[in-house]
N, C-alpha and C positions, 0 to 999 in steps of 0.2 A: 424224446423226440424234439421238444422245444429247444433243448440245448443244441441239437444238430442243426436245426433251422437257423438259430442264431449264428452258428459258426459259418454256415454257407452264406448267410447275409454278409458277414464280415469278410468272407473270402471275396465277394464281389467288390467290397470296399477296397480290399487289398490290391485289386487290379488297378483301380483308379490311383491308388497311392503310388504304385510302381511306375505308372504312366507319367505322373507328375515329376518323378525323379529323372525322367528322360534317360533311364539307364537300360530299361528292358522293354521290348515291345510286348504288347498284350498277347499277341499270337504266340510268341516264344514261351512266355510263362505257361500258357495253357497247354502247349505241346509238352513242355517239361513235366507238368503235373500229371498229364494223362499217361505218360510213359514211365513215370518214376517207379522204381522198386528198390528195395534195400539190398538186392542181390548184387554182389560184386562191388560193394562200396569200398571195400578195402583193396580191390584189385589195383595193381599199378604201384603199390608200395614196394619199396626196394627191400624191406625187411618185415618180418612178421611182428605183430604188436599184440599186447595183452590189454584187455579192457578192465579198468579198475572202477571203483565206485566213486560217485561224485561227493566231494566234501562240500558242505553247505553251512551257511550262517543265516539265522532268521533275522538278525538285526542288520546285516550288511548285504543281504541278498545271496543268491546262489553263486557259488564259485565253481570253477570247472577244473579242479585239480585232477579229476579223472582224465581230463584231456591229456595230461602228462603221459598217460598210458600209451598214447600214440608214439611216444619217443623212447619206449623201452625196447631194447633189442635183445632177443634171446639167443642170437647166434654167438658162438664163441670162436673168435679168430685166434691165430697163432700168438698175437701179442698178449692176449689175456693170460697166457701161460707164463709169461715173463714179468709183466707189470701187475703189481698188486694195487688194490683200490687206494691204499694210503699214498701211493706214488702219483696218482693222477694229477694232482695240483701241487706237487712238491716243487719247491723253488730250485732253480738251476744252481749248480756249484760254480758255473763259469760266468754267470752274470746275475745282477740283482733283478733284472727285468724278466729273464727267461724262465721257462719251465723245464724241469728235469726230463720229462718224457719227450718233449719236443726236441730237446738237445740230442737225446738218444736216436730219434728218428733222423735228424740231420746228419749225425755221425755214421749212420748206417748200422748202428748196433741192434736195432730192432726193425722188423719189416711191418709197417703199419697196415691196418685195414680200416674200413669205415666204422667198424664196431668200436675200435679204440677211441676214435674221435667222438663218437656218440656218448660213450661212457664218461669221457672227460667233460663233455658239454653238460651232461646230466648232473655231474658233480657240481659244476658251476651253478646250474639252475637251483639245485637243492640248497646250496650254501650262499646263494646270492653274490657270487664272485664275478662281477661284471668285467673287471679289468682282465682277469685270467680268461674269461670267455672270449673277449675280443682277440686276445693273443692266439687262442686255439682257432678261432674263426679265420684269422689272417693266415695262419699256417695251413689250415685245411684248403683254402683257396689256391695254394701253391702246389697242392698234392694232385695225384692222378684221379682222386675221388671227387674233385671239385664240382662235378655235375650231379653228384648223387642227391636226388630229391629228398630222400629220407633224412640225410644229415643236414641239408639246408633247412628243412622244416624244424629240425631239432635246434638249429641256431636261432631261428625266429622265435621259437618257444623260449629259449634261454633268454633272449633279449627282453621279451615281454614279461617274463617272471622276474627279471632283475630290474624292471622298471624303465628300460631304455626303449621306448616305443619308436623313437626316431630311427634308431639302429635297425629295429625290426622292420619298419616300413621301407627303409632303404634296401635292406636285404630282399624284402618281398618284391620291390620294384625291379631289382636287378636280376631276379631269377628268370631264366629264359623259359622254364617249364614249371608250371604250378599244378598241384593236384588239390583234391578236396581238403586234405590235411593242411596244406599251405594256407588256404583261405580261412579255414576254421581256426588255425593258430593265431592269425592276426585278429580275427573277429573276437576270439577269446581274450587276447591281450588288451584290446581296446575296452572290452566289457569289464575286465577285472581291474583296469586302471581308471575307472570312472570317466570314460570317454564314450558314452553310449551312442551319440550321434554318428561317430565315425564307424562304430561297429555295425550299426544298422545300415549305413550307406554302402557297406561292402557286400551285403547280402544280394541285392539285385544284380550287382556286377558278377557275382559268382554264378547266379542263375543263368545269366546271359551266355556264359561260357558252356552251359550244359552240364555243370557239375552237380552232383546229387548231395544235398545236405543230409547229415545224419543226426543222431541224438545229441552229440556234442555241439554241433553247429547250433541246433535249436536251443540247447541249454544256455549257451552264451548269448544268443540273440534275445531270449526271454529275460535274462538277467539285465541286459542293456535296456530292453523295453521297460523293465521295472523302474529304471532311473530316468526315463523320458518324462517330458512335461505333461503328457496325456497318455491315456491307455490305448490310443489309436494304433500305434505301431505294434503293441502287444497283441491286440485283437487280430491284426492282419497276419502276424507271424503264427498265431493260433490257427488261423484258417489254413495256412500252408502246412502246419503240423498235421491237421486232420487229413488233408488231401494227400500228404506224403506217407500216411500210415503210421505215424509215430505217437498218436494220441494215447495209446495203451502202454507206451514205454514209461516205466516208473520214474525215471529221471526227468524226462520231458514233462510228464504230468505234474511232478512236484514243482518244477520250474513255473508251470502255468499257475498252480495254486499260489505260489509265492508272488508272482507278477500281479495277479488280480487282487490279492490281499493288500499289496502295496498301494493300490489305487482305491482301496476301500470298496471294491466290487465283491462283497462277500457272497452274493448270490451266485455269481459266476465261479468264484473260488470253490464254493460248496458243491456246485454241480460237477466240477472237475474232480474234486476230492472224493465225492460219493461214487463217481464212475470209475475210480481206479481199481483195477483187478487186484493189484498188490500195492501197499503203501510203504513208505519208509519214514525215517525220523524227520526228513526235510518237509514232507507234506504236512505232518502233524505240527511241526514247529511253525510253519507259515501261518496256519490257522490260529494257533495259540498266540502268536505274536500279534496277529491282527486284533484279536479281542483285547489283549493287554494294552495295545496302543490306543484303542478306542475307549479305554476306561471300563470295558465290560469284563470286570474281574471274575464274576461268577461263571460266565461262559468259558473264560480261559481256564479256570480251575476244573470245570467239568471235563473239558477236553484233555487236560493233564491226567486226570484219573482214568479216563477212558483209554487214553494212549497206552497206559501201563497195563490195563486189563487186557488189552489186545496184544500184549507181548512186546511192546517197543520200549527200549530203555531211554530215559531222558538224557539229553546231551547238555553241555554247558549253556547252549543257546536256549534250550527248553527251560532250564531253571532260571535263566536271566529274564525270560518273558513272564514266567510264573511269579517271580518275586516282584516284577513290575505290576502285575495284576493285584497282588496282595497289597502293594503300596497304594494303588488307586482305590481300593476298598477299605483301607486302614485295617486290614485283617491281621492283627498282630499274632494272635494265637495260631492261626493257620500258617502264617509265614514262618513262625518258629518251628512248627511241625515239619514243613517242607524243607527248611534249613537242616533239621536233624536228619531227614530222609536223604538229603543230598550227601551229607557227611558219611552216613552209614553206607551209601552206595559207592563210596570212594572218591567223591568229588572234593576238589581242593579250592581253597580261597584265593584263586588267581584273581588278578585285578578286574578282569572283565566281568566275572560273576560276583566277586566280592563287592564291587561298586553298587550293583543292583541290590544286594542284600543290605548293605549299609544304608542305601536310600530307602529301602522298605522299612527298616527299623525306625529310621528318623521320621518318616511320614506316618508310621503307625503309632507314633507317640513315645517310643523308647529310645531316647538319645543316648542313654547309657549303653544299651546293646549295640547301637550304631558305633559308638566309640570303641567298644571291644573288638568289633569286626575290623575296624580301621587299623587297630594296633596289631591284629593278627594277619593282615594281608601279606602274602608272600612277596608281593612287589606293589608299589604304589605309583601310579601315574598321575598326571595333573587332574584327570577326572576324579580319581580317588580323593585328592585333596579338596577339590571343588565340592564334591558331595559332602565331605565332612564339614567344611566351612559353611555350606548352605544349611545343613542340619543344626549346627551350633547357633547360627544366626536366627533361624526360625524358632528355636527353643529358648532364646533369650540369654544364651551363654556367650555374651560379647567378649569378655576377657579371655575366655578359653579359645574363642575363635581367633583373637589377635595373637595369642601365644602359638597356636597351631600355624598361623600364617607366617610368623617369624621363624618358626622351626622349618617350614617349607623353604623359605628363602635361604636359610642357613645351610641346608644340605644341597642346595643348588637346583631345586626344581623350579623351572621358569614359570611364573604366573602368566595367565592370559587375561583377556578382558572379563571373562566370567569369574575368575579368581578374585579380581579386584572388586567386582560387583558384590560378591559374597561377603568379603571382609568389610566393605563399606556399609552393606545392609546390617551387618552385625553391630558396627559402630553406631549406626543410626538407632537401632533398637535398644542399644545399651547406654545411649547418651554420651558416647565417647567422641566428643566433637573434635578435640585436638588430634586424636589418633586418626579420625576419618579424614580430616583436612590434610594430614601428613601423607596418608596413603594415596589421596588424589594426586598430590604432587609427585609421589613415587612412581606413578604410572609412566611419567616421562622417561625415567631412568631405564625402564624395561621396554621402551618404545611401544607402549600400548596406547592406542588412540582412544580417547573417551567416546563412548556411545551415548545416545540420548538417555539410556537407563542410568548411566553414571551421573548425569546431570540431575535426573529426577531424584536419585539417592542423596545427592548433596543438598538439594532443596529440603528434602525430608529430614536430613541430619540437622540442618540449621533450624528448620521449623519446629521439630519436636523439642529442641532445646530452648524454644521460645525466642530465638534470634530471628524474628520475622522480618525486620527491616533489612538485616544482612541477606536473608534469603531473597527478598525482593530485589535488592541491589545486584545480587548474583544473577538473577534471571535477566535483568536489564542488560548486563554486561556479557552475557553468554555469546560464544562465537557462532551459535546456531539460533534459529528462530525458536522461541519457546513453543512447546507442544501442549496439547490438552493435558497430557500426563504430568508435565512439569507444573502447570498451574494447579492441577488437581492435588499435587503434593503440598503446595502452599495452602490450598483451600482446606485440606484435612488438618494442617497445623493450626490454621486460624480457628477452626471449630474447636480443636483441643484447648487452645488458649483463650477462647471466647473473644477474639478480635473480630467483631462483626464488620467493621468498615472495610478492612483489608480482605476479609473473607468474602464479602459481597463483590468486591473488585475482582478477586481471583476466580470466583464462581462464574461471573459473567464472561470472563475470558475463556474459561473452560468450555462453556456452552457455545460461544462463538466458533471455537475451533472444532468441536465435535458435539453436535446437537443430538446425536443418536445414543449417547450414554445417559442412562437415567440417574446414575449416581450423583453427579454434580447438581442436577436439578433438585434431587431430594435434599441434599445438604443445604443448598441455597434456600430452598423453601423453608427448611427448618430454622435457618439463621433468621430469615425474615419473621417467621412466627415467634421466635424467642424474643424479638424486640417489638412485637406488636404491629408490624407492618403487614396487615392482613390483605391489603389491596395488592401488594407485591406477591404475597403467597398465592393469591388467586391468579395473578398474571402468569407465574411460573407453572402452576398446575394446568392452566388453560393451554399454555404452549405445549406441555407434555401430551395433553389429549389430542391436540391438533396434529402432532407428528406421530401419534400412536405409541407413545412411551408409557410403560407401566412400571410402577415400583415393584421390584422383586420382593416377593413375600419372604420375610425372614423365617427360617426354620432351623431346628436343631435335631440331631438324631444320635442315638446310641446303639451299639451293636451288642446284643445279648445272644450268645450262642452264634448261630449262623444267620440270625434275623436282624434287620435294621428296623428300629422303631423311631418313626419320624413325628415331630411335634411342631405345630405352629402356635403363635400367640393365642391364648384363650382357647386352646384346643379341647374339644370335648368328645372327639371321635374315637379315642382309644378305648378298647374293651375294659381296661382297668381305670377309666377316667375318675370314678368316684374315689377309689383307693389312692390314686395319684394326688388328687386335690387334698385329701385328708393327710397324706404324708407331708406334702409341702406346708400345710397349715401347722402341723406339728413341728416341723423343722424351723419354720419361720418364727414360731413363738420362742423356740430355744435360742436362735441366734439374736433375736431382739433382746432377750435377757442377757446375752453376752456382749451387747453393745451395738448391734446392727441398727442403723436408722435408714429407712428407705429414702432414696434421693429422687424426689418427684420431678426434679428438673429434666429428667430423661423422658418425661411424658409431656408432649407438646399440646395435647388436647386442652381446650379451655373448659375445664370442669373444676369442681371443688377438690380440696385436698384429699378427702377420703376416697373419692372416685379415682383420682390420679394414683394414689397408693395401691388401690385394688388392681388397677391395670398393670402395675409393675409386677405384681405377684403371679401373673399368668403369662409372663414372657416365656418363650419356647425353651430357653436353656434351663429355666427353673423347673418346668414340667419334665424335661428330659432327665434332669438330675434327680427329681423325686422318684421317677420311674426306676432309674438305675439303683437308687437306694433300696427300693422295694424288691428289686429282682436279683440282687447280688449279695453274697455273704458279707458279713461285717469284715472290714479291713481290706476288701478287694479294691484295687485301683479302678477308677471310673474314667472313661474317655468319652467326651462329648464333642461332637462336630457341628460346626455352624457354617452357613452359607453367606453370612454377613458378619460385620464386626460385632463383638460382644459389647453390650451396653455397660455403662459405668456402674449402674446400680447392681446389675447381675454380677459384675466382677467383684464388687464389694461383698455381696451376699455369699458368693461361693467361697470367698476367703474365710468367712465365719463358719460356713458349713464344714470346710475341711478341718477346722479346729474342733468344733462341737461334735461332729460325727466321727472324728478320727479317721478320715479318708484322704488318700491322695487322689486329687481330681485334676484331670487334664482337659482343657478346653481349647480346641483348635478352631480359630476363626479364619477369615480370609487373609489376615496379616501375619499371624504367628501362633505359637503354642503357649498357653498359659499353664504353668504347673503350680497348682494350689496345694499347699501342705502346711499343717499346723497354724493356719491363720494368715499365711503370707503367700505371695505369688512370685514366681521366678522373674516376672517383668519388673518387680520392685515398684509397681504402680507407674512405670514409665512406658506408656504405650499409646 
């Protein structure tokens, strides 16, 4: 009942919306809604039509390929007995520009009917043959059928599907008589070609003429509404859907679910979804995609299993969303299982789905599996290359990232600004200064304009390499005003190389430009503390309190089975707390015997050496590692996730643990993945 009240409230809002558009009088809208019925919607069409199903995409919104059904003609004219389908777009023997069938008509060899024109136009639509479509259009206008509304609608549909909306609008404006299909065709065209405002603006004009929208009209309007800046148009269209009696239509309801999900209106999306008498893959995909997009991986996976239990087969769009969900939860084993499930179901590694699988493996810690997927993709687009380069950069494989990038250029795939950002990040993480500077210059050759992110990466590249003065000079000479992120990159480099004077300067610039970020405040406070400037420490901390900033507590977590086990520093809340402490004490003793020496410089508290060392031993990543050693069989790889940068002492300790305990350990912090094996790290201590 509450859902219905909400919709009626939105319907009243819709009246004000249409009044503001100055296109429809309120009285006319109300009269239309009062008298609307679905009876006779197809009356007036010059040919019968068949209704097909709607093809949809959870990541691009709903499409209305079912609308093409309006342009299917089941009548068989005389010409169909003479002309075969392969002849429809066959080139003329007499001229390079003409078409064989049109020449036969002009010569009087065949007697045309509107069916022949429709079939030729549909062939142009299916194959995207705009030039041929224009020739058929021109020929049709010279025929005796030139006023046939059905064929004129087919022409509009052909233009919209071939991407020529100007031709479609011109055809629309020139038509002396338009029916519901005409308006829906143009609305659909604008919606499918990412011009939602124009699609939505046509609807009130259509209503003003007394035309009755149907499920295809509403499907296109809701897709357009999903691309609008707010959910207001979608809510208003929803009100019309209810009052026009289409709320129970599976295609319209699926469009509503998708529209609400795009605006993160999960409550409304769920109400529509639960109220559907029958569901389809689109409605399931919309909800799964919503949860995946929000990082709610567990909810997305639950829906995925429920979808199959209720007899619906996952589509490529379903799998893409589910792999995204696995990536957000770093669920490697579950991701592998779903990957196997997809392959057993006949799914192929097309670029669209393959890219999400590649991304899932990289984010779940297995860059090796990501590389295998990349090599097996049936086709690779620029997104595929960018995903691979991003994974390699995050996993510290700088040289391999450079090699892949060079391979990409060699085979002719054009890089975009994201591609350059990926390879520059790889160079920065790997210390490849010369290569990074070269690729920055290479951007000019490919007409890629640098974004602020590229400037941040260059500062990071120089700063990590210890070229702090060069980084500062670059900031001063930049063609744009430095942002907080740019100064933040220099601040991080100063902390790394213990340049307190420049670090203080960069930190103060950061805070001036963005006082809402706690990160620079904490780093600056720590720099002051490291040189004993306690009054400045107090000043920074006071400023944080005054503006309500709090230090984000560092935590680490490991996934054992389907459960996440989260730890904070000095955590004693875990049920196995005593066993965890004993395990780390045992491991700590072993690595000390192998040469580990605690680095107490990472503890800024003013206490004695013994207390500082004790505090190091209860860092969250060490507790998480001890728990993982307790909970997994010997030899099992361990993945630890962190919400902040791993500290230097923990980094050193985990290297020793990987050797002493003979474990491969991966730690993912906010910057990168550290692969520890045999006493060394993939970052080569350059981080």
